[in-house]
N, C-alpha and C positions, 0 to 999 in steps of 0.2 A: 366774105363777109365785111360788111361797111363798119370801120369804127369811128369814132370820134374822139378828141384830145376835149375834157371835160372837165373844166376849174369848180372844184370844190371848195367850202369855206365855213361851214357849221357844221351841224348832223351828223355829212355824210363824211367827213376828217375820219381821217387813222384814230382808234380810241374813242370817237363818239357812237352814240346809240346807232345812229342810220348806217355806219359804215358798211355792215352785211349787206346793205343792200348793192354794193359794187360788185358783188357775186366773182372778187377773184382778179377783178379787172388788171390791168398792166397798169404799176405807179409811173409815173413820166418827170417825178419829184415836186420839191414846194415850188411857188412862185406870187407871185402879185401882180395885180390888177395894174392898168395903167390908174393914175389918180384922178379918178372922175367917177367914185360913186359916194352912198354914205352905208356905213351898216349900222344897220339896225339892230339893239337887243327888242325879241319879241317874249323874252321870257328862256321859255325851254328852248327856242332856237336863233337866230339870226336869220334876216333878209339884207338883203346885195340892193340897192336902190338908186336907179339913175341920177347923175343930177349933183352930186358932188363935190368931192375936193379930194377924198380918201384913198388910198393905195389897195385894198383887202390881202392879205394874205389869206394862203389856203394851200392846195395841193392839187395837182393834174393826173387824171387817169386818162388812158385809152379803152373805151367803153363799146363794145359791142350794141347791135339795133337789139337785143332779148334786153339787155340791162338799161338800154337809154326808153325803152316801154314802160321797166319799173321802176325804172325813179319818176318820168311823165307822171303816172299815176301819184306816187310818193309825194312830188312835189306839187301837186294839183295843177298842172299845165295842161291849158293854160291858161285857167283860172285866175289862183291863186301867186302861182308864178311864171312867167314864160321863160321858156327854152331858146337863150339869142346868143348870138354872136358877142362875144365883149375881147379888146385888148388889153395885153401883159405891159407889163412892165417893159420886160426885155424885148419887146417888140412884137412876139409870137402874138396869133388871135386862136381864143378856144371855144366853146361853148360856157356857158354856165347859166344856174336858170335865180333870174332877175325878181323884184318883186314889179306886179302887174299896176298897181297902184298903192301909192304911200295914205297914211291915214295921220293921225295924229302923234306916231311913234316918233315923229322928229326929233321930240325930246328927250330919247331915249338913244340916241345913237354912242356909236362905240367909236370916239376921237380916234383911235390909235390906228383903226381896221383891222385887227386881230382876236377871232373869237374864243379861240383857246387861251390868252389872256386873259379875257374878261371871265371865263370859264374857274380860272383858278385863284381869281381874284374873292373874296368873301365877298358879299352883299349888305348891304347895309339894310 
């Protein structure tokens, strides 16, 4: 069985609505990306986009091929998000779901790169 290391940063995080889709995958702990992204607030969920200067906070999981297929469908890979290799702050490489096309959401950037912190802060 082939497994990949997946970095999650939004609705798939532990305690978030989509976490159950990871289906008992093995946790590999917390991590941050290299500072090469923007984290965008799309309302109920975030999107990680290339081309920024922010290190995104998240979690790592070892997922199997069945879980990968389930997540690809959930994340609408490759139309909305593309599962691709990304660099982590500590030099490791993982796969993650990155937004395919940026829209006018740049003004809703999450400067600190942490979706949980955003979710715990009341919106104005």
